[in-house]
C-alpha positions in Angstrom: 15.0 -31.3 98.0 11.8 -31.0 96.0 8.5 -31.6 97.7 5.7 -33.4 96.0 2.8 -31.2 95.1 -0.8 -32.2 94.8 -2.2 -32.0 91.3 -4.1 -28.8 90.7 -7.8 -29.2 90.3 -9.1 -28.3 86.8 -10.3 -24.8 86.4 -13.7 -24.0 85.0 -15.4 -21.3 82.9 -19.1 -20.6 82.6 -21.4 -18.5 80.4 -24.9 -18.3 79.1 -25.4 -19.9 75.7 -26.9 -17.4 73.2 -27.2 -19.8 70.3 -28.1 -23.5 70.1 -24.9 -24.6 68.3 -21.3 -24.2 69.3 -17.8 -25.4 68.9 -14.6 -24.7 70.8 -11.0 -24.3 69.5 -8.4 -24.8 72.2 -5.2 -22.8 71.7 -3.3 -23.7 74.9 -4.0 -26.3 77.6 -7.1 -28.5 77.4 -10.8 -28.7 78.1 -11.9 -32.0 79.6 -15.6 -31.7 80.1 -18.6 -29.7 79.1 -21.6 -29.2 81.4 -24.9 -27.7 80.3 -27.3 -26.5 83.1 -30.5 -25.8 81.3 -34.0 -24.8 82.3 -35.3 -28.3 81.5 -32.3 -30.6 82.0 -28.7 -31.1 82.9 -26.2 -32.5 80.5 -22.5 -33.3 80.8 -20.0 -35.0 78.5 -16.4 -35.3 77.6 -15.1 -32.5 75.4 -14.1 -33.5 71.8 -12.4 -30.7 69.9 -13.4 -32.2 66.6 -17.2 -31.8 67.2 -19.7 -29.1 66.7 -22.4 -29.3 69.4 -26.1 -28.7 69.1 -28.4 -28.2 72.1 -32.0 -29.3 71.5 -34.6 -26.5 71.9 -36.5 -28.8 74.4 -33.8 -28.0 77.1 -34.6 -24.2 77.1 -32.1 -21.6 78.1 -28.7 -23.1 79.1 -25.6 -22.1 81.0 -22.4 -23.8 79.8 -19.5 -24.7 82.1 -16.2 -25.9 80.7 -13.7 -27.8 82.9 -10.1 -27.9 81.9 -6.5 -27.0 82.6 -5.8 -23.8 84.7 -4.9 -21.0 82.3 -6.2 -22.9 79.2 -6.9 -20.6 76.3 -9.7 -21.2 73.9 -12.1 -19.6 71.5 -15.9 -20.4 71.7 -17.9 -20.1 68.6 -21.7 -19.9 68.9 -23.7 -20.0 65.7 -26.9 -20.7 63.9 -25.4 -23.2 61.5 -23.9 -21.4 58.5 -20.1 -20.9 58.0 -20.6 -17.1 57.9 -22.4 -17.2 61.3 -19.7 -19.4 62.7 -16.9 -17.0 61.6 -18.6 -13.9 63.0 -19.5 -15.4 66.3 -16.1 -16.0 67.9 -15.7 -15.2 71.6 -12.0 -15.2 72.6 -10.9 -16.4 76.0 -10.1 -16.1 78.8 -12.5 -13.7 80.5 -14.4 -11.7 77.9 -17.3 -9.8 79.5 -19.8 -12.6 79.2 -17.5 -15.3 80.6 -16.4 -15.7 84.2 -13.8 -17.9 85.8 -15.2 -20.1 88.5 
């Protein structure tokens, strides 16, 4: 007889943003929420894979936390704004040196 299992809590990933603009491509699983903990503010919002995000300079340096499915695989792109910057700025996941699993 199978026992009911409690749903697993979402996993999270965090890293320091090096550029003010970013987008995320999810290859497996999902990302549900983005949290930005900045020197001058705290922002959180539902993740939309169709969007490119821009963090206003007024927030200062930011750490980004992503909440999502355990084992989700994604690529984070940080860029200045041009297509060339975006292509050259891919950070694959999970766990590159600048990313840690919470």
